[in-house]
C-alpha positions in Angstrom: 84.7 2.6 3.5 83.8 -0.2 6.2 84.7 -3.4 6.1 81.7 -6.3 5.4 82.0 -8.5 8.1 81.2 -12.7 6.9 79.3 -14.4 9.7 78.8 -18.3 9.5 76.3 -20.9 10.8 78.2 -23.7 10.4 74.9 -25.7 11.5 72.7 -24.6 9.2 70.1 -26.5 7.4 68.9 -24.2 4.4 71.1 -26.2 1.9 70.9 -29.8 3.8 71.0 -31.0 7.6 74.0 -29.4 9.2 75.5 -28.0 5.8 76.2 -24.6 6.7 75.9 -21.1 5.6 78.3 -17.7 5.6 76.6 -14.6 4.4 77.9 -11.3 3.9 76.8 -8.3 5.2 77.2 -4.4 4.2 79.3 -2.2 6.4 77.5 0.2 4.7 73.9 -0.3 5.4 73.7 -3.7 7.6 72.1 -5.1 4.2 73.0 -8.7 3.0 75.2 -8.5 0.1 75.7 -13.0 -0.8 74.8 -15.8 1.1 76.7 -19.4 -0.1 74.6 -22.2 1.3 76.5 -25.2 1.2 74.5 -28.2 0.5 76.0 -31.8 1.4 74.9 -32.6 4.6 76.3 -32.4 7.6 79.2 -30.7 5.5 79.5 -27.5 8.8 80.1 -25.0 6.3 81.0 -21.8 7.9 82.8 -23.3 11.0 85.6 -20.3 10.0 85.0 -17.2 8.0 87.1 -14.2 7.9 87.8 -11.9 4.7 91.8 -11.6 3.2 91.2 -9.2 1.1 91.6 -9.5 -2.9 94.0 -12.2 -3.2 92.8 -12.7 -6.7 94.0 -9.5 -8.0 90.3 -8.8 -9.7 90.3 -5.4 -7.6 87.1 -7.6 -5.0 87.2 -9.0 -1.5 87.8 -12.2 -0.8 86.9 -14.3 1.4 88.2 -17.8 3.9 85.7 -20.2 4.8 86.0 -23.7 6.2 83.7 -26.7 6.6 84.4 -29.2 9.5 83.6 -32.2 7.3 80.8 -35.1 8.2 82.3 -34.5 12.4 84.6 -32.9 14.5 86.3 -36.1 15.9 88.5 -36.0 13.3 86.7 -38.9 11.3 86.4 -37.1 8.1 88.8 -34.4 6.6 87.8 -30.8 6.7 88.4 -28.7 3.3 88.7 -24.4 3.3 87.3 -22.4 0.2 88.6 -19.6 -0.9 85.2 -17.4 -2.0 86.2 -15.0 -4.7 85.0 -11.6 -6.6 82.1 -10.1 -3.8 81.9 -6.6 -5.4 81.4 -4.4 -2.2 81.3 -1.2 -3.6 77.7 -1.1 -4.0 
């Protein structure tokens, strides 16, 4: 089975201006498996995105995604998310 890449777009304005999003794409057929869109303006969700295997023990792929916060200057704290339970077996 091919790994499912996670593509992040931290400047995306879909949920709110600069909120960001992450997209998981099937390594099997290139289809979009999941899109996670942040809703807080300026959060910059998706600065980094990484598949981390199965850390929750449920047999599904988990992902680590970071958000820079309102600015990249250190004026606002960033956040790290573990997005759990993506079923990549389809």
